[in-house]
FIMI-753935 format. One record per residue (C-alpha): residue number from 0; residue in three letters; z, x, y. Coordinates in nm, 4 decimals, always signed. Example, Ala and Ser with C-alpha at 12.3 -4.5 7.8 and 13.67 -1.06 7.14 Angstrom:
BEGIN
<n=0	res=ALA	w=+0.7800	u=+1.2300	v=-0.4500> .
<n=1	res=SER	w=+0.7140	u=+1.3670	v=-0.1060> .
// end
This chain:
BEGIN
<n=0	res=UNK	w=-2.3333	u=-1.1251	v=-1.4155> .
<n=1	res=UNK	w=-2.0318	u=-1.3253	v=-1.5327> .
<n=2	res=UNK	w=-1.7558	u=-1.4457	v=-1.3009> .
<n=3	res=UNK	w=-1.5047	u=-1.2210	v=-1.4776> .
<n=4	res=UNK	w=-1.7256	u=-0.9125	v=-1.4302> .
<n=5	res=UNK	w=-1.7599	u=-0.9946	v=-1.0621> .
<n=6	res=UNK	w=-1.3811	u=-1.0249	v=-1.0412> .
<n=7	res=UNK	w=-1.3371	u=-0.6813	v=-1.1999> .
<n=8	res=UNK	w=-1.5878	u=-0.5217	v=-0.9611> .
<n=9	res=UNK	w=-1.4341	u=-0.6883	v=-0.6540> .
<n=10	res=UNK	w=-1.0842	u=-0.5775	v=-0.7590> .
<n=11	res=UNK	w=-1.2045	u=-0.2199	v=-0.8125> .
<n=12	res=UNK	w=-1.3727	u=-0.2274	v=-0.4708> .
<n=13	res=UNK	w=-1.0490	u=-0.3352	v=-0.3033> .
<n=14	res=UNK	w=-0.8436	u=-0.0669	v=-0.4776> .
<n=15	res=UNK	w=-1.0985	u=+0.2045	v=-0.4036> .
<n=16	res=UNK	w=-1.1080	u=+0.1078	v=-0.0344> .
<n=17	res=UNK	w=-0.7284	u=+0.1291	v=-0.0204> .
<n=18	res=UNK	w=-0.7320	u=+0.4743	v=-0.1778> .
<n=19	res=UNK	w=-1.0046	u=+0.5961	v=+0.0558> .
<n=20	res=UNK	w=-0.8115	u=+0.4673	v=+0.3588> .
<n=21	res=UNK	w=-0.5207	u=+0.6939	v=+0.2628> .
<n=22	res=UNK	w=-0.7447	u=+0.9993	v=+0.2791> .
<n=23	res=UNK	w=-0.8883	u=+0.8792	v=+0.6109> .
<n=24	res=UNK	w=-0.5337	u=+0.8390	v=+0.7479> .
<n=25	res=UNK	w=-0.4547	u=+1.1938	v=+0.6341> .
<n=26	res=UNK	w=-0.7637	u=+1.3153	v=+0.8196> .
<n=27	res=UNK	w=-0.6660	u=+1.1303	v=+1.1375> .
<n=28	res=UNK	w=-0.3127	u=+1.2752	v=+1.1374> .
<n=29	res=UNK	w=-0.3706	u=+1.6243	v=+0.9969> .
<n=30	res=UNK	w=-0.7129	u=+1.7138	v=+1.1360> .
<n=31	res=UNK	w=-0.7509	u=+1.4954	v=+1.4446> .
<n=32	res=UNK	w=-0.3814	u=+1.5311	v=+1.5375> .
<n=33	res=UNK	w=-0.3263	u=+1.1567	v=+1.5860> .
<n=34	res=UNK	w=+0.0359	u=+1.0438	v=+1.5842> .
<n=35	res=UNK	w=+0.1370	u=+0.8365	v=+1.2790> .
<n=36	res=UNK	w=+0.2718	u=+0.5652	v=+1.5101> .
<n=37	res=UNK	w=-0.0687	u=+0.5225	v=+1.6733> .
<n=38	res=UNK	w=-0.2428	u=+0.5049	v=+1.3348> .
<n=39	res=UNK	w=+0.0087	u=+0.2469	v=+1.2113> .
<n=40	res=UNK	w=-0.0209	u=+0.0284	v=+1.5221> .
<n=41	res=UNK	w=-0.4015	u=+0.0352	v=+1.5313> .
<n=42	res=UNK	w=-0.4276	u=-0.0335	v=+1.1599> .
<n=43	res=UNK	w=-0.1936	u=-0.3339	v=+1.1694> .
<n=44	res=UNK	w=-0.3236	u=-0.4845	v=+1.4933> .
<n=45	res=UNK	w=-0.6892	u=-0.4405	v=+1.4020> .
<n=46	res=UNK	w=-0.6578	u=-0.5755	v=+1.0486> .
<n=47	res=UNK	w=-0.4358	u=-0.8617	v=+1.1671> .
<n=48	res=UNK	w=-0.6933	u=-0.9750	v=+1.4223> .
<n=49	res=UNK	w=-0.9769	u=-0.9491	v=+1.1665> .
<n=50	res=UNK	w=-0.7902	u=-1.1502	v=+0.9004> .
<n=51	res=UNK	w=-0.6822	u=-1.4207	v=+1.1462> .
<n=52	res=UNK	w=-1.0377	u=-1.4551	v=+1.2787> .
<n=53	res=UNK	w=-1.1520	u=-1.4919	v=+0.9172> .
<n=54	res=UNK	w=-0.8808	u=-1.7542	v=+0.8612> .
<n=55	res=UNK	w=-0.9804	u=-1.9383	v=+1.1813> .
<n=56	res=UNK	w=-1.3307	u=-1.9779	v=+1.0394> .
<n=57	res=UNK	w=-1.2469	u=-2.0519	v=+0.6752> .
<n=58	res=UNK	w=-0.8987	u=-2.2109	v=+0.6937> .
<n=59	res=UNK	w=-0.8699	u=-2.3565	v=+1.0427> .
<n=60	res=UNK	w=-0.6578	u=-2.6577	v=+0.9444> .
<n=61	res=UNK	w=-0.4192	u=-2.4446	v=+0.7383> .
<n=62	res=UNK	w=-0.3840	u=-2.1973	v=+1.0255> .
<n=63	res=UNK	w=-0.2996	u=-2.4781	v=+1.2674> .
<n=64	res=UNK	w=-0.0402	u=-2.6186	v=+1.0264> .
<n=65	res=UNK	w=+0.1195	u=-2.2760	v=+0.9835> .
<n=66	res=UNK	w=+0.1413	u=-2.2210	v=+1.3595> .
<n=67	res=UNK	w=+0.3234	u=-2.5556	v=+1.3944> .
<n=68	res=UNK	w=+0.5747	u=-2.4580	v=+1.1249> .
<n=69	res=UNK	w=+0.8351	u=-2.2541	v=+1.3147> .
<n=70	res=UNK	w=+1.0157	u=-2.1411	v=+1.0001> .
<n=71	res=UNK	w=+0.6920	u=-2.0189	v=+0.8426> .
<n=72	res=UNK	w=+0.6021	u=-1.8291	v=+1.1602> .
<n=73	res=UNK	w=+0.9479	u=-1.6685	v=+1.1597> .
<n=74	res=UNK	w=+0.9064	u=-1.5635	v=+0.7957> .
<n=75	res=UNK	w=+0.5648	u=-1.4156	v=+0.8833> .
<n=76	res=UNK	w=+0.7239	u=-1.2108	v=+1.1628> .
<n=77	res=UNK	w=+1.0003	u=-1.0867	v=+0.9291> .
<n=78	res=UNK	w=+0.7365	u=-1.0020	v=+0.6681> .
<n=79	res=UNK	w=+0.5292	u=-0.8228	v=+0.9303> .
<n=80	res=UNK	w=+0.8145	u=-0.6078	v=+1.0607> .
<n=81	res=UNK	w=+1.0281	u=-0.5475	v=+0.7500> .
<n=82	res=UNK	w=+0.7394	u=-0.5490	v=+0.5032> .
<n=83	res=UNK	w=+0.4035	u=-0.4496	v=+0.6483> .
<n=84	res=UNK	w=+0.5136	u=-0.2295	v=+0.9397> .
<n=85	res=UNK	w=+0.7741	u=-0.0509	v=+0.7273> .
<n=86	res=UNK	w=+0.5224	u=-0.0015	v=+0.4455> .
<n=87	res=UNK	w=+0.2365	u=+0.1262	v=+0.6611> .
<n=88	res=UNK	w=+0.4491	u=+0.3626	v=+0.8706> .
<n=89	res=UNK	w=+0.6343	u=+0.5169	v=+0.5755> .
<n=90	res=UNK	w=+0.3135	u=+0.5496	v=+0.3724> .
<n=91	res=UNK	w=+0.1258	u=+0.7276	v=+0.6496> .
<n=92	res=UNK	w=+0.4276	u=+0.9500	v=+0.7197> .
<n=93	res=UNK	w=+0.4479	u=+1.0299	v=+0.3472> .
<n=94	res=UNK	w=+0.0819	u=+1.1341	v=+0.3591> .
<n=95	res=UNK	w=+0.1453	u=+1.3734	v=+0.6489> .
<n=96	res=UNK	w=+0.4394	u=+1.5295	v=+0.4622> .
<n=97	res=UNK	w=+0.2417	u=+1.5775	v=+0.1386> .
<n=98	res=UNK	w=-0.1148	u=+1.4475	v=+0.0909> .
<n=99	res=UNK	w=-0.2944	u=+1.1206	v=+0.0330> .
<n=100	res=UNK	w=-0.3084	u=+1.1460	v=-0.3474> .
<n=101	res=UNK	w=+0.0571	u=+1.2365	v=-0.3976> .
<n=102	res=UNK	w=+0.1803	u=+0.9823	v=-0.1405> .
<n=103	res=UNK	w=-0.0226	u=+0.7021	v=-0.2991> .
<n=104	res=UNK	w=+0.1020	u=+0.7775	v=-0.6498> .
<n=105	res=UNK	w=+0.4655	u=+0.8073	v=-0.5366> .
<n=106	res=UNK	w=+0.4306	u=+0.4670	v=-0.3705> .
<n=107	res=UNK	w=+0.3694	u=+0.3257	v=-0.7190> .
<n=108	res=UNK	w=+0.7404	u=+0.3816	v=-0.7859> .
<n=109	res=UNK	w=+0.7684	u=+0.0417	v=-0.6161> .
<n=110	res=UNK	w=+0.6772	u=-0.1140	v=-0.9527> .
<n=111	res=UNK	w=+1.0081	u=+0.0078	v=-1.0978> .
<n=112	res=UNK	w=+1.2051	u=-0.0948	v=-0.7879> .
<n=113	res=UNK	w=+1.0647	u=-0.4482	v=-0.8051> .
<n=114	res=UNK	w=+1.1486	u=-0.4596	v=-1.1757> .
<n=115	res=UNK	w=+1.5049	u=-0.3453	v=-1.1054> .
<n=116	res=UNK	w=+1.5516	u=-0.6096	v=-0.8337> .
<n=117	res=UNK	w=+1.4111	u=-0.8770	v=-1.0649> .
<n=118	res=UNK	w=+1.6570	u=-0.7834	v=-1.3399> .
<n=119	res=UNK	w=+1.9483	u=-0.8054	v=-1.0946> .
<n=120	res=UNK	w=+1.8297	u=-1.1417	v=-0.9587> .
<n=121	res=UNK	w=+1.7913	u=-1.2832	v=-1.3100> .
<n=122	res=UNK	w=+2.1175	u=-1.1212	v=-1.4281> .
<n=123	res=UNK	w=+1.9598	u=-0.9607	v=-1.7298> .
<n=124	res=UNK	w=+1.9083	u=-0.6150	v=-1.8741> .
<n=125	res=UNK	w=+1.5603	u=-0.4638	v=-1.8979> .
<n=126	res=UNK	w=+1.3784	u=-0.5156	v=-2.2271> .
<n=127	res=UNK	w=+1.2473	u=-0.2248	v=-2.4328> .
<n=128	res=UNK	w=+0.9076	u=-0.1938	v=-2.2643> .
<n=129	res=UNK	w=+1.0750	u=-0.2074	v=-1.9219> .
<n=130	res=UNK	w=+1.3084	u=+0.0792	v=-2.0157> .
<n=131	res=UNK	w=+1.0014	u=+0.2674	v=-2.1373> .
<n=132	res=UNK	w=+0.8205	u=+0.2005	v=-1.8081> .
<n=133	res=UNK	w=+1.1153	u=+0.3224	v=-1.6002> .
<n=134	res=UNK	w=+1.1490	u=+0.6349	v=-1.8127> .
<n=135	res=UNK	w=+0.7781	u=+0.7095	v=-1.7812> .
<n=136	res=UNK	w=+0.7896	u=+0.6603	v=-1.4049> .
<n=137	res=UNK	w=+1.0963	u=+0.8797	v=-1.3554> .
<n=138	res=UNK	w=+0.9599	u=+1.1553	v=-1.5804> .
<n=139	res=UNK	w=+0.6284	u=+1.1500	v=-1.3928> .
<n=140	res=UNK	w=+0.8110	u=+1.1775	v=-1.0619> .
<n=141	res=UNK	w=+1.0113	u=+1.4714	v=-1.1985> .
<n=142	res=UNK	w=+0.6887	u=+1.6520	v=-1.2922> .
<n=143	res=UNK	w=+0.5268	u=+1.5861	v=-0.9531> .
<n=144	res=UNK	w=+0.8382	u=+1.6985	v=-0.7643> .
<n=145	res=UNK	w=+0.9365	u=+2.0045	v=-0.9691> .
<n=146	res=UNK	w=+0.6415	u=+2.0917	v=-1.1992> .
<n=147	res=UNK	w=+0.8928	u=+2.0931	v=-1.4832> .
<n=148	res=UNK	w=+1.1390	u=+2.3319	v=-1.3204> .
<n=149	res=UNK	w=+1.5080	u=+2.2361	v=-1.3060> .
<n=150	res=UNK	w=+1.5881	u=+2.4907	v=-1.0353> .
<n=151	res=UNK	w=+1.3765	u=+2.3823	v=-0.7384> .
<n=152	res=UNK	w=+1.1204	u=+2.1480	v=-0.5844> .
<n=153	res=UNK	w=+0.7462	u=+2.2076	v=-0.5936> .
<n=154	res=UNK	w=+0.6660	u=+1.9319	v=-0.3441> .
<n=155	res=UNK	w=+0.8263	u=+1.9567	v=-0.0002> .
<n=156	res=UNK	w=+1.1617	u=+1.7846	v=+0.0308> .
<n=157	res=UNK	w=+1.0316	u=+1.5733	v=+0.3203> .
<n=158	res=UNK	w=+0.7278	u=+1.4721	v=+0.1152> .
<n=159	res=UNK	w=+0.9474	u=+1.3600	v=-0.1747> .
<n=160	res=UNK	w=+1.1953	u=+1.1723	v=+0.0466> .
<n=161	res=UNK	w=+0.9241	u=+0.9906	v=+0.2389> .
<n=162	res=UNK	w=+0.7504	u=+0.9115	v=-0.0899> .
<n=163	res=UNK	w=+1.0679	u=+0.7404	v=-0.2136> .
<n=164	res=UNK	w=+1.1093	u=+0.5550	v=+0.1181> .
<n=165	res=UNK	w=+0.7451	u=+0.4461	v=+0.1006> .
<n=166	res=UNK	w=+0.8022	u=+0.3105	v=-0.2523> .
<n=167	res=UNK	w=+1.1070	u=+0.1132	v=-0.1334> .
<n=168	res=UNK	w=+0.9022	u=-0.0230	v=+0.1581> .
<n=169	res=UNK	w=+0.6191	u=-0.1237	v=-0.0766> .
<n=170	res=UNK	w=+0.8715	u=-0.3065	v=-0.2950> .
<n=171	res=UNK	w=+0.9957	u=-0.4973	v=+0.0116> .
<n=172	res=UNK	w=+0.6318	u=-0.5759	v=+0.0979> .
<n=173	res=UNK	w=+0.5880	u=-0.7306	v=-0.2477> .
<n=174	res=UNK	w=+0.9175	u=-0.9230	v=-0.2601> .
<n=175	res=UNK	w=+0.9508	u=-1.0650	v=+0.0939> .
<n=176	res=UNK	w=+0.6358	u=-1.2837	v=+0.1182> .
<n=177	res=UNK	w=+0.6513	u=-1.4488	v=-0.2247> .
<n=178	res=UNK	w=+0.7636	u=-1.7887	v=-0.0912> .
<n=179	res=UNK	w=+0.5118	u=-1.7744	v=+0.1937> .
<n=180	res=UNK	w=+0.2213	u=-1.6973	v=-0.0365> .
<n=181	res=UNK	w=+0.3080	u=-1.9730	v=-0.2806> .
<n=182	res=UNK	w=+0.2711	u=-2.2258	v=+0.0021> .
<n=183	res=UNK	w=+0.0119	u=-2.0741	v=+0.2341> .
<n=184	res=UNK	w=-0.1938	u=-1.8432	v=+0.0150> .
<n=185	res=UNK	w=-0.2382	u=-1.4777	v=+0.1071> .
<n=186	res=UNK	w=-0.4738	u=-1.4312	v=+0.4024> .
<n=187	res=UNK	w=-0.2766	u=-1.6412	v=+0.6533> .
<n=188	res=UNK	w=+0.0696	u=-1.4838	v=+0.5981> .
<n=189	res=UNK	w=-0.0707	u=-1.1315	v=+0.5790> .
<n=190	res=UNK	w=-0.2884	u=-1.1797	v=+0.8872> .
<n=191	res=UNK	w=+0.0084	u=-1.3159	v=+1.0833> .
<n=192	res=UNK	w=+0.2301	u=-1.0450	v=+0.9384> .
<n=193	res=UNK	w=-0.0065	u=-0.7635	v=+1.0299> .
<n=194	res=UNK	w=-0.0489	u=-0.8919	v=+1.3838> .
<n=195	res=UNK	w=+0.3270	u=-0.9315	v=+1.4382> .
<n=196	res=UNK	w=+0.3958	u=-0.5970	v=+1.2691> .
<n=197	res=UNK	w=+0.1410	u=-0.4279	v=+1.4946> .
<n=198	res=UNK	w=+0.2907	u=-0.5822	v=+1.8073> .
<n=199	res=UNK	w=+0.6399	u=-0.4787	v=+1.6919> .
<n=200	res=UNK	w=+0.5134	u=-0.1251	v=+1.6299> .
<n=201	res=UNK	w=+0.3743	u=-0.1042	v=+1.9834> .
<n=202	res=UNK	w=+0.6982	u=-0.2333	v=+2.1388> .
<n=203	res=UNK	w=+0.9582	u=-0.0637	v=+1.9174> .
<n=204	res=UNK	w=+0.7893	u=+0.2766	v=+1.9084> .
<n=205	res=UNK	w=+0.6653	u=+0.2623	v=+2.2674> .
<n=206	res=UNK	w=+0.3325	u=+0.4057	v=+2.1666> .
<n=207	res=UNK	w=+0.2028	u=+0.3903	v=+2.5242> .
<n=208	res=UNK	w=+0.4349	u=+0.6864	v=+2.5940> .
<n=209	res=UNK	w=+0.2729	u=+0.8941	v=+2.3174> .
<n=210	res=UNK	w=-0.0225	u=+1.1002	v=+2.4320> .
<n=211	res=UNK	w=-0.3287	u=+1.0696	v=+2.2148> .
<n=212	res=UNK	w=-0.6862	u=+1.1898	v=+2.2570> .
<n=213	res=UNK	w=-0.9689	u=+1.0039	v=+2.0877> .
<n=214	res=UNK	w=-1.2809	u=+1.1823	v=+1.9717> .
<n=215	res=UNK	w=-1.5958	u=+1.0225	v=+1.8364> .
<n=216	res=UNK	w=-1.4858	u=+1.1132	v=+1.4825> .
<n=217	res=UNK	w=-1.1369	u=+0.9658	v=+1.5220> .
<n=218	res=UNK	w=-1.2741	u=+0.6410	v=+1.6687> .
<n=219	res=UNK	w=-1.5206	u=+0.5961	v=+1.3808> .
<n=220	res=UNK	w=-1.2524	u=+0.6843	v=+1.1249> .
<n=221	res=UNK	w=-1.0012	u=+0.4437	v=+1.2823> .
<n=222	res=UNK	w=-1.2534	u=+0.1580	v=+1.2758> .
<n=223	res=UNK	w=-1.3257	u=+0.2400	v=+0.9116> .
<n=224	res=UNK	w=-0.9543	u=+0.2370	v=+0.8215> .
<n=225	res=UNK	w=-0.9025	u=-0.0994	v=+0.9956> .
<n=226	res=UNK	w=-1.2111	u=-0.2809	v=+0.8669> .
<n=227	res=UNK	w=-1.2732	u=-0.1229	v=+0.5270> .
<n=228	res=UNK	w=-0.9426	u=+0.0395	v=+0.4332> .
<n=229	res=UNK	w=-0.7210	u=-0.2519	v=+0.5336> .
<n=230	res=UNK	w=-0.8984	u=-0.5846	v=+0.5962> .
<n=231	res=UNK	w=-1.1749	u=-0.5505	v=+0.3328> .
<n=232	res=UNK	w=-0.9460	u=-0.3749	v=+0.0834> .
<n=233	res=UNK	w=-0.6851	u=-0.6483	v=+0.0995> .
<n=234	res=UNK	w=-0.9198	u=-0.9471	v=+0.0827> .
<n=235	res=UNK	w=-1.1337	u=-0.7951	v=-0.1950> .
<n=236	res=UNK	w=-0.8325	u=-0.7025	v=-0.4074> .
<n=237	res=UNK	w=-0.6770	u=-1.0484	v=-0.3739> .
<n=238	res=UNK	w=-1.0022	u=-1.2303	v=-0.4466> .
<n=239	res=UNK	w=-1.0644	u=-1.0131	v=-0.7502> .
<n=240	res=UNK	w=-0.7093	u=-1.0506	v=-0.8796> .
<n=241	res=UNK	w=-0.7377	u=-1.4297	v=-0.8460> .
<n=242	res=UNK	w=-1.0272	u=-1.4127	v=-1.0953> .
<n=243	res=UNK	w=-0.9034	u=-1.1529	v=-1.3456> .
<n=244	res=UNK	w=-0.5313	u=-1.2356	v=-1.3229> .
<n=245	res=UNK	w=-0.2351	u=-1.0400	v=-1.1805> .
<n=246	res=UNK	w=-0.1719	u=-0.8242	v=-1.4901> .
<n=247	res=UNK	w=-0.5282	u=-0.6950	v=-1.5136> .
<n=248	res=UNK	w=-0.5426	u=-0.6794	v=-1.1348> .
<n=249	res=UNK	w=-0.2471	u=-0.4397	v=-1.1330> .
<n=250	res=UNK	w=-0.4122	u=-0.2211	v=-1.3956> .
<n=251	res=UNK	w=-0.7419	u=-0.2168	v=-1.2076> .
<n=252	res=UNK	w=-0.5448	u=-0.1363	v=-0.8907> .
<n=253	res=UNK	w=-0.4785	u=+0.2074	v=-1.0406> .
<n=254	res=UNK	w=-0.8194	u=+0.3007	v=-0.9002> .
<n=255	res=UNK	w=-0.6380	u=+0.3292	v=-0.5634> .
<n=256	res=UNK	w=-0.4354	u=+0.6464	v=-0.6385> .
<n=257	res=UNK	w=-0.7233	u=+0.7855	v=-0.8427> .
<n=258	res=UNK	w=-0.9586	u=+0.7396	v=-0.5471> .
<n=259	res=UNK	w=-0.7014	u=+0.8854	v=-0.3070> .
<n=260	res=UNK	w=-0.6498	u=+1.1902	v=-0.5300> .
<n=261	res=UNK	w=-1.0216	u=+1.2508	v=-0.5810> .
<n=262	res=UNK	w=-1.1207	u=+1.2076	v=-0.2149> .
<n=263	res=UNK	w=-0.8271	u=+1.4219	v=-0.0991> .
<n=264	res=UNK	w=-0.9409	u=+1.7008	v=-0.3300> .
<n=265	res=UNK	w=-1.3080	u=+1.6687	v=-0.2283> .
<n=266	res=UNK	w=-1.2851	u=+1.6142	v=+0.1461> .
<n=267	res=UNK	w=-0.9461	u=+1.7578	v=+0.2417> .
<n=268	res=UNK	w=-0.9716	u=+2.0478	v=-0.0060> .
<n=269	res=UNK	w=-0.6264	u=+1.9745	v=-0.1479> .
<n=270	res=UNK	w=-0.5620	u=+2.1473	v=-0.4796> .
<n=271	res=UNK	w=-0.3705	u=+1.9597	v=-0.7514> .
<n=272	res=UNK	w=-0.2067	u=+2.1520	v=-1.0356> .
<n=273	res=UNK	w=-0.2133	u=+2.0353	v=-1.3960> .
<n=274	res=UNK	w=+0.1514	u=+1.9267	v=-1.3732> .
<n=275	res=UNK	w=+0.0618	u=+1.7046	v=-1.0749> .
<n=276	res=UNK	w=-0.2056	u=+1.5247	v=-1.2737> .
<n=277	res=UNK	w=+0.0209	u=+1.4819	v=-1.5772> .
<n=278	res=UNK	w=+0.2944	u=+1.3435	v=-1.3510> .
<n=279	res=UNK	w=+0.0458	u=+1.1056	v=-1.1891> .
<n=280	res=UNK	w=-0.0544	u=+0.9818	v=-1.5359> .
<n=281	res=UNK	w=+0.3070	u=+0.9100	v=-1.6358> .
<n=282	res=UNK	w=+0.3728	u=+0.7193	v=-1.3111> .
<n=283	res=UNK	w=+0.0551	u=+0.5120	v=-1.3400> .
<n=284	res=UNK	w=+0.1269	u=+0.4419	v=-1.7076> .
<n=285	res=UNK	w=+0.4122	u=+0.2136	v=-1.5944> .
<n=286	res=UNK	w=+0.1573	u=-0.0415	v=-1.4705> .
<n=287	res=UNK	w=-0.0100	u=-0.0587	v=-1.8118> .
<n=288	res=UNK	w=+0.3231	u=-0.0749	v=-1.9959> .
<n=289	res=UNK	w=+0.4530	u=-0.3594	v=-1.7807> .
<n=290	res=UNK	w=+0.1221	u=-0.5461	v=-1.7970> .
<n=291	res=UNK	w=+0.1591	u=-0.5909	v=-2.1734> .
<n=292	res=UNK	w=+0.3112	u=-0.9148	v=-2.2947> .
<n=293	res=UNK	w=+0.6590	u=-0.8922	v=-2.4407> .
// end
């Protein structure tokens, strides 16, 4: 098997694990009745500890250097709170207001938000393919939200609003750590960010005041979300993208919403109408449009 093929398979594995974790989060909140704040805190804290332990074994010197760099640590904390915590909480809340498949696809609106911010920062207008991508994304969102009707919403208003907020949070998650990752790579900043975001979630949301009952199923599912749906998903996707390149990595990442939609339909018995699937296709098409060279 060639190195490129391995990269493709690893990238697909990471995306699929991410998509599956969305369905697992929906199960924890909708079926097991776990509060979204608990799910967010456990996911961030658990994955943060796992990634930092991995870094301590593989990148001990780099980890020590980062911990001595006060500015880098501060940036990691900002990334953890404003990027990771915001993203995870809004995404899981979006799932509870709609479903895993819809929430995951709506989060892909972040691609257009990042593009818009980039155009403002570079003081330029979008090129033709970028206008096409934004139009495709907006039309897909219109179909998902209204099923083509101009008189009312098909999706719940809360589901649509939280989907938009989740997309904005995902855009912040992409933009904030760019400088950190150029210097320190990905595992160290994200591990530090997840740990600090998890601690902030515990303190800011006072989760010890929220009653929660753990069953055997919820414990197993939570462990799966932390280890497979967060830690493994992130590391696999980044390793795969490093081999195949960011453009192809983004396209292969479309397996995430596809996995979330499929597993939500199979295991949560969520029905998707034809208009939903067409809208999903238009939203995901933006990744392929933007991945093409100008």
